[in-house]
C-alpha positions in Angstrom: 3.1 33.0 17.0 4.1 32.6 13.5 2.1 33.1 10.5 2.5 29.5 9.9 0.7 28.7 12.8 -2.1 31.2 12.3 -2.6 29.6 8.8 -2.9 25.9 7.6 -1.6 22.8 10.1 1.8 21.0 8.5 1.3 17.1 7.3 3.5 14.5 8.0 2.4 11.7 6.0 4.0 8.3 6.7 3.6 5.4 4.3 4.9 2.1 4.8 5.1 -1.1 2.2 3.4 -4.2 2.9 2.7 -3.8 6.3 -0.3 -5.7 7.8 -2.6 -4.1 10.3 -1.8 -6.9 12.6 2.1 -5.7 12.8 1.9 -3.0 15.4 1.9 -3.5 19.1 -1.0 -0.8 19.5 -3.3 -3.2 17.4 -2.5 -6.0 19.9 0.2 -7.8 18.4 2.5 -8.8 21.5 5.5 -9.9 19.9 6.5 -6.9 17.5 8.2 -3.9 18.9 6.6 -0.7 17.5 7.0 2.0 20.5 6.6 4.8 18.3 3.6 3.9 16.1 2.1 3.2 19.6 3.2 6.6 20.5 0.9 8.1 17.6 -1.7 6.1 18.4 -1.6 7.0 21.9 -1.4 10.6 21.2 -4.1 10.2 18.4 -6.9 8.0 16.8 -6.4 4.5 15.3 -8.6 3.2 12.8 -9.7 -0.3 13.1 -11.3 -0.8 9.5 -9.2 0.8 7.2 -8.9 -0.5 3.9 -6.5 -0.2 0.8 -8.0 0.7 -2.6 -6.0 -2.0 -4.3 -3.9 -4.8 -2.2 -1.0 -4.4 -4.4 1.7 -1.4 -4.1 1.3 1.0 -7.2 -2.2 1.0 -7.6 -2.7 1.6 -4.0 -0.5 4.4 -3.9 -1.9 5.9 -6.8 -5.2 5.7 -5.2 -4.2 7.4 -2.4 -2.5 10.5 -4.0 -5.5 11.0 -6.8 -8.6 9.7 -4.8 -9.0 7.5 -8.1 -9.9 4.0 -8.4 -7.1 1.9 -10.6 -10.0 1.8 -13.2 -9.7 5.9 -13.2 -6.0 6.3 -13.2 -4.9 3.4 -15.2 -2.3 1.6 -12.8 -3.5 -1.7 -12.2 -0.5 -3.6 -10.9 2.8 -2.8 -9.5 5.1 -0.9 -11.6 7.7 -3.3 -13.1 8.6 -0.9 -15.9 8.6 2.9 -16.3 10.1 3.9 -13.0 13.8 4.4 -13.9 16.5 3.6 -16.2 18.0 0.8 -13.7 15.2 -1.6 -13.8 13.8 -4.4 -16.1 12.3 -4.1 -19.4 14.9 -1.7 -20.9 14.9 1.0 -18.3 11.9 3.1 -20.0 10.5 5.8 -18.2 7.0 6.5 -18.2 4.9 9.0 -16.3 1.5 6.8 -15.4 -0.4 9.7 -14.0 0.4 12.3 -16.2 -2.6 14.8 -16.1 -4.3 13.2 -13.3 -4.0 15.9 -10.3 -3.0 14.6 -6.7 -3.7 16.2 -3.6 -0.4 17.4 -3.3 -0.8 19.4 -6.6 -3.6 21.2 -4.7 -1.5 21.7 -1.7 1.5 23.4 -3.7 -1.1 25.5 -5.3 -2.5 26.9 -1.8 1.3 27.6 -0.7 2.3 24.5 1.0 5.9 23.3 0.7 5.7 19.7 -0.6 8.6 17.2 -0.1 8.8 13.4 -0.5 11.6 11.0 0.7 11.6 7.3 -0.2 9.2 5.2 -2.4 7.4 6.9 -5.5 6.7 3.7 -7.7 4.0 5.4 -9.8 6.3 5.8 -12.8 9.4 8.1 -14.0 11.1 8.5 -10.4 13.8 10.7 -12.1 11.2 13.6 -12.5 9.7 15.4 -9.3 5.8 15.3 -9.9 2.6 16.3 -8.3 3.7 19.7 -6.8 6.7 18.3 -4.8 9.7 20.6 -4.8 11.8 18.4 -2.6 12.4 14.9 -4.4 14.5 12.2 -2.6 13.1 8.9 -4.0 13.9 5.2 -4.6 14.6 4.6 -8.3 12.6 1.3 -8.4 9.7 0.2 -5.9 11.9 -2.1 -3.9 15.0 -4.1 -3.5 18.0 -4.3 -1.1 18.2 -2.5 2.2 22.0 -1.8 1.4 22.7 -0.5 -1.6 19.6 0.5 -2.7 19.2 2.4 -5.9 17.9 6.0 -5.3 17.4 9.1 -7.4 19.1 12.6 -6.3 18.6 15.4 -8.8 17.5 13.2 -11.7 20.4 10.7 -11.5 20.8 7.3 -9.9 23.3 6.4 -7.5 23.7 3.3 -4.7 22.7 4.5 -1.0 25.7 3.1 1.4 23.4 3.4 4.4 20.8 1.0 5.6 17.6 2.6 3.5 15.5 3.2 6.2 18.1 5.4 7.8 18.8 7.2 4.4 15.1 7.7 3.9 14.7 9.2 7.3 17.9 11.2 7.0 16.5 12.8 3.8 13.0 13.7 5.6 14.8 15.3 8.2 16.9 17.5 5.8 13.5 18.6 4.3 12.3 19.5 7.6 15.3 21.5 8.6 14.7 23.4 5.6 11.0 24.0 6.5 12.2 25.1 9.8 13.4 28.4 8.3 10.5 29.1 6.2 7.1 30.6 7.1 5.0 28.3 4.6 3.4 25.2 6.1 5.0 21.9 4.9 3.6 18.4 3.4 6.2 15.8 3.9 5.6 12.1 2.5 8.0 9.8 4.0 7.5 6.4 2.1 9.6 3.7 3.8 10.4 0.3 1.7 10.2 -1.5 5.0 8.9 -4.0 5.6 9.0 -5.2 2.1 11.2 -8.3 1.5 14.1 -9.2 1.4 14.1 -10.2 4.9 17.6 -12.1 5.2 20.1 -11.4 8.2 22.5 -9.5 5.8 19.6 -7.2 4.8 19.0 -5.8 8.3 20.6 -4.7 11.4 22.3 -8.1 12.4 21.6 -7.3 16.6 18.1 -6.5 15.6 17.5 -9.6 13.3 19.1 -11.8 15.7 17.1 -10.6 18.7 13.9 -11.7 16.9 15.5 -14.7 15.9 16.5 -15.9 18.9 14.0 -14.6 21.4 10.7 -14.6 19.5 8.2 -17.1 19.4 6.2 -15.6 16.5 3.0 -17.0 18.2 1.2 -14.1 16.6 1.5 -15.4 13.0 -0.6 -18.6 12.2 1.5 -21.7 10.9 -1.0 -23.6 8.5 -0.9 -25.3 5.0 0.2 -23.1 2.2 -2.5 -21.9 0.3 -3.2 -24.0 -3.2 -3.3 -20.4 -4.9 0.2 -19.2 -3.7 2.1 -17.5 -6.5 4.5 -14.9 -7.2 6.8 -15.4 -4.0 7.5 -18.9 -2.5 6.4 -19.9 1.0 9.0 -20.7 3.6 9.9 -24.6 3.0 9.8 -25.4 6.9 9.6 -23.9 10.6 13.3 -22.6 10.5 13.0 -21.0 7.1 9.8 -19.4 8.3 11.6 -18.0 11.3 14.2 -16.4 9.1 11.7 -14.7 7.0 9.8 -13.4 10.2 12.7 -12.4 11.9 13.5 -10.2 8.8 10.0 -8.9 8.5 9.8 -8.2 12.3 13.2 -6.3 12.4 12.4 -4.4 9.2 9.2 -2.9 11.0 10.8 -2.3 14.2 13.7 -0.6 12.2 11.2 1.7 10.4 9.6 2.5 13.6 12.7 3.9 15.1 12.7 6.3 12.1 9.4 7.4 12.8 10.1 8.2 16.3 13.2 10.4 15.0 10.6 12.3 13.0 8.2 12.7 16.1 11.1 13.7 18.1 12.2 16.5 15.6 8.7 17.9 15.5 8.4 18.1 19.5 11.9 19.4 19.7 11.0 22.4 17.3 7.5 22.9 18.7 5.6 21.8 15.9 4.1 18.5 16.9 0.6 20.3 17.9 0.6 22.0 14.6 1.3 19.1 12.5 -1.1 16.3 11.5 0.7 12.9 11.5 -0.8 10.4 9.4 0.3 6.8 9.3 -0.6 4.1 7.2 0.7 1.2 4.6 -0.1 1.0 1.0 -1.7 -2.5 1.3 -2.1 -5.4 3.9 0.2 -8.4 4.2 -0.1 -12.0 4.7 3.1 -13.9 6.5 1.3 -17.1 6.5 -2.1 -15.9 7.1 -4.5 -18.0 5.2 -1.3 -20.0 4.1 -0.6 -17.1 2.0 3.0 -15.1 1.9 2.1 -12.1 0.1 -0.5 -9.5 -0.8 -3.2 -9.4 -3.0 -0.9 -11.0 -5.6 0.5 -13.4 -3.3 -2.1 -15.9 -4.8 -3.4 -16.2 -8.6 -6.4 -15.7 -8.7 -5.6 -12.8 -6.7 -7.2 -12.6 -3.0 -9.4 -10.4 -1.1 -8.4 -11.3 2.3 -8.9 -9.0 4.9 -5.1 -9.6 5.7 -4.5 -8.4 2.1 -6.8 -5.3 1.8 -7.0 -3.9 5.3 -4.2 -1.4 6.4 -2.9 0.0 9.7 -4.1 3.6 10.1 -3.2 6.1 12.7 -3.8 9.9 12.6 -2.6 12.3 15.4 -2.4 16.0 16.3 -2.1 16.4 20.1 -4.8 19.1 21.3 -6.8 18.9 18.0 -7.7 15.2 17.3 -8.9 12.9 19.9 -6.3 10.8 21.9 -6.2 7.0 22.5 -9.3 6.7 20.4 -10.2 3.6 18.4 -12.3 4.4 15.6 -14.4 1.3 13.8 -16.0 3.1 11.0 -15.5 1.6 7.4 -13.0 3.7 5.6 -10.7 3.4 2.6 -7.5 5.0 1.2 -9.7 6.6 -1.4 -11.3 8.8 1.3 -7.7 10.1 2.0 -7.6 13.1 -0.6 -11.0 14.3 0.3 -10.1 14.0 4.0 -6.8 16.0 4.1 -8.2 18.7 1.8 -11.3 19.3 3.9 -9.0 19.1 7.1 -6.7 21.7 5.7 -9.5 24.0 4.4 -9.1 23.5 0.7 -11.6 22.8 -2.1 -11.5 19.4 -4.0 -12.0 20.5 -7.7 -12.7 16.7 -8.4 -15.1 15.8 -6.0 -18.1 15.2 -8.1 -16.2 12.6 -10.1 -14.2 10.8 -7.2 -15.7 8.0 -4.9 -14.1 9.1 -1.7 -15.8 10.9 1.0 -14.0 13.3 3.8 -13.8 11.8 7.2 -12.4 15.1 8.4 -15.6 15.6 10.9 -14.2 12.4 12.8 -11.1 14.2 13.3 -12.4 17.3 14.1 -14.8 15.7 16.9 -18.1 16.3 14.9 -20.8 13.8 13.9 -20.0 11.5 11.1 -22.3 9.7 9.2 -20.3 6.7 7.8 -21.3 4.5 5.0 -22.6 1.1 5.3 -20.1 -0.4 2.6 -16.7 -0.2 1.5 -15.7 -1.4 -1.8 -12.1 -2.2 -2.4 -10.9 -2.7 -5.7 -8.0 -5.2 -7.4 -7.9 -5.0 -11.2 -6.1 -8.1 -11.2 -7.7 -10.8 -13.5 -9.6 -8.7 -12.7 -11.0 -9.2 -9.3 -13.3 -6.7 -7.6 -14.9 -6.7 -3.9 -17.5 -5.2 -1.8 -17.4 -5.7 1.9 -20.1 -4.3 4.6 -19.9 -5.1 8.3 -21.9 -8.4 7.8 -20.9 -9.7 4.3 -18.2 -9.7 2.0 -18.5 -10.5 -1.9 -15.6 -11.2 -4.3 -16.2 -11.2 -7.7 -13.8 -12.3 -10.5 -14.7 -11.3 -14.0 -15.9 -13.1 -15.8 -15.8 -16.7 -14.7 -14.9 -16.5 -11.0 -14.3 -18.3 -8.9 -16.5 -15.9 -6.7 -16.4 -15.8 -3.0 -19.0 -15.0 -0.1 -18.5 -14.6 3.5 -20.6 -13.9 6.4 -18.1 -12.0 8.6 -19.7 -12.1 12.1 -19.8 -16.0 12.1 -16.6 -16.3 9.9 -14.2 -13.5 10.5 -11.2 -15.8 9.2 -13.0 -16.2 5.7 -12.7 -19.9 6.0 -16.2 -20.7 4.8 -17.1 -19.6 1.1 -20.9 -19.5 1.0 -21.1 -18.6 -2.9 -22.2 -21.9 -4.0 -24.8 -22.4 -1.3 -28.2 -21.7 -2.8 -29.3 -20.7 0.8 -27.5 -17.4 0.4 -28.4 -16.3 -3.3 -30.1 -13.4 -2.0 -27.0 -12.1 -0.5 -25.2 -12.6 -3.6 -27.5 -11.1 -5.8 -27.9 -8.0 -3.8 -24.1 -7.6 -3.2 -23.4 -8.0 -6.7 -25.9 -5.5 -7.9 -24.2 -3.0 -5.5 -21.0 -3.6 -7.0 -22.0 -3.3 -10.4 -23.8 -0.2 -9.6 -20.9 1.4 -7.9 -18.4 0.4 -10.5 -20.7 1.8 -13.4 -20.3 5.3 -11.5 -16.7 5.6 -11.4 -15.0 3.1 -14.0 -13.3 5.0 -17.0 -14.2 2.6 -20.1 -10.6 3.4 -21.4 -8.9 2.0 -18.4 -11.4 -0.5 -17.2 -9.6 -3.1 -15.2 -12.3 -5.7 -16.1 -10.6 -5.7 -19.5 -6.9 -6.2 -18.7 -5.1 -9.3 -18.4 -3.4 -8.8 -15.1 -1.7 -11.4 -13.3 0.3 -9.8 -10.4 3.5 -10.1 -12.1 3.8 -6.3 -12.8 2.9 -3.4 -15.1 5.3 -2.7 -18.0 3.2 -0.1 -20.1 0.2 2.2 -20.2 -3.0 0.2 -19.9 -5.8 0.6 -22.2 -5.8 1.9 -25.7 -2.9 4.4 -24.4 -0.8 1.0 -24.7 -1.3 0.9 -28.4 -1.8 -2.9 -28.1 1.3 -3.7 -26.9 1.4 -6.1 -23.9 0.7 -4.0 -20.8 1.5 -6.6 -18.0 4.2 -9.2 -17.5 3.3 -12.6 -17.4 0.1 -12.3 -19.4 -1.6 -15.5 -20.2 -1.3 -17.0 -23.7 -2.8 -20.0 -25.1 -0.3 -21.8 -27.6 -1.2 -22.1 -31.3 -1.1 -25.6 -31.5 -2.9 -27.9 -29.5 -6.7 -26.9 -28.9 -6.8 -29.1 -25.4 -3.5 -27.4 -24.3 -3.6 -25.3 -21.1 -2.7 -21.6 -21.1 1.2 -20.7 -20.9 2.5 -17.7 -19.0 4.6 -15.4 -20.8 8.2 -14.3 -19.3 8.1 -13.0 -15.9 6.5 -16.3 -14.6 9.5 -18.3 -14.1 10.0 -22.1 -13.2 10.6 -21.9 -9.2 9.9 -25.2 -7.8 13.7 -26.2 -7.7 15.3 -23.0 -6.8 17.9 -23.1 -4.3 17.2 -20.9 -1.2 19.2 -17.9 -2.4 17.6 -17.8 -5.8 14.5 -18.1 -4.0 15.1 -15.1 -1.8 16.2 -13.1 -5.0 12.7 -13.8 -6.7 10.8 -12.9 -3.6 13.0 -9.8 -3.6 11.6 -8.4 -6.9 7.8 -9.2 -6.3 6.8 -5.6 -5.3 
C-alpha cells in the first residue's frame, strides 16, 4: 500500500456546461446515450434534487469553488470580459475572485496536487489561480468545438482537435504525472460541452448524423416559444429543432466518451477505489422545456424553472459510497465546498460565513439531517428563489413579476398562484424566509439586488469596486428625451428578428 492510499483519497471533479438533469440515460432519458455517466451512477449515488446556485455559468462556477453566493463573490452574470486577450470589450484581464479562497486553495495547502483542464471562465484565464499547479484552460468561456481558443503557459493558441478530446487529453496528461507522485491529486475536468454551437460541422459527423437520422427526440417537449425568450433564438420549425437537438445530444455523448477514458485510466492504474469521482453541471438547461431555449438567461426577466436550476449530480467511490443508490435530499452547489473538505478530513476556515452545509455523512453512509428548503440565487435583474419540497417562490426585486408554484400538484410550473389571494399566507411565509436568509449572507458591497443584470454578460467588477463604470452588457437605459419612451438596451442586445440561420447560430454561440 502506497502512502497515497494511506492518506487522503484522490478527487476527480467533472463539470459540464449547460447540461440539464434530464440529459442522462441514468436519469430516465431513453434517447440520449451516456453509458459512462450511467456507469458512475451504477457504481455510486445519483442525486435527484441537486441545484445550482445561479442558473448561468460563471456565477454558478464561482459558487461551487468558493462556497459563496453571487452576492458574496460578486460574479452575477457570465463573464463576457476579463477572461483573456482574445475576447470582446478589449481583451482585458480581470481576476474576479481575487482574495476569495476556494476549496482548491485548501487542498493545495494540505498537500494535494491540483490540476484543471477545460473551462475556467472566472476571470484572467492566462494566470493559474486557486491552488492549481497544472493549468490547461479555455481562453474564454465557450465557442467553437474546433479551433477553440485555449491557454498554455499563459499564451493563447488555437486547438486543432475537437475540444472535448483536447480537454480529456490534457486531463490524462495530468493523471500520468500524478502516477509518479506520492501525493494525492485533485483534478477538475471542465468540459465546454454540451454548450452551443450545435451545427453538424461542430461535432463528429457520424455521431451528429446518427442522432439526426435515428432519434425522434420525444423526450424533449415541443411547445410554443416562451414570451420572455431572450439572448438566444429558438428554432424556427421542427427541422431546425431537430438540427439543434442533434448537436446537443451529440455533444453530451461525445463528452460521455471522454468521461469513460478518465474512468478507464483510474481502473487500469488501480486508483478507482481510492478516487472520489464527482460529476455535475454548472447549471440546468432548457432545450424547449417551457418553450425556453437556454438556462436562466434564456428569458428576460430571468427564469428559475427547475429545468434551469436543477443539475445532474453523481458521486462514486466503489467500496466506500453506496452503489446504485438514489438520493432525494434537497442539496445545492454551495454545499460542495464544505462537503469535499469534510469528506477529505480538512477544516473549513470560512464555515461560519458560508451558507452551505456538508452532506459528507450521506457519502459515508451515516445519518443525515437534511434541510427543509434549498435557496437558489440568480442575481439577474435581480431574481431570487426559495424552494422546498412543496412550494417554490420566485421574487424579482423590486417590482416583480413574482411567482408561486405548488409543486406536488404542478411539477411543471405551469400555474402561477402568486396573484391568487387564497395563497397569500404561503407568499408571506416564503418571502419572509427568503429575506431572512439573504440578510445572513449578502455582502452589501456585492448585493445583486442593486445590479442591473440582463443576462448578456458581466464586463467589469460589480459594486463599488467597479468605480461607477457599467459592469454588465446590455444594461437598460432610459432615453433622455420623451418621458414616455420605453427603456433601451445598450449594445450587447442587438436586433435579431431578421437574422439568417448562420448569423442566428453565431449569436447563440456567444451567449455563454
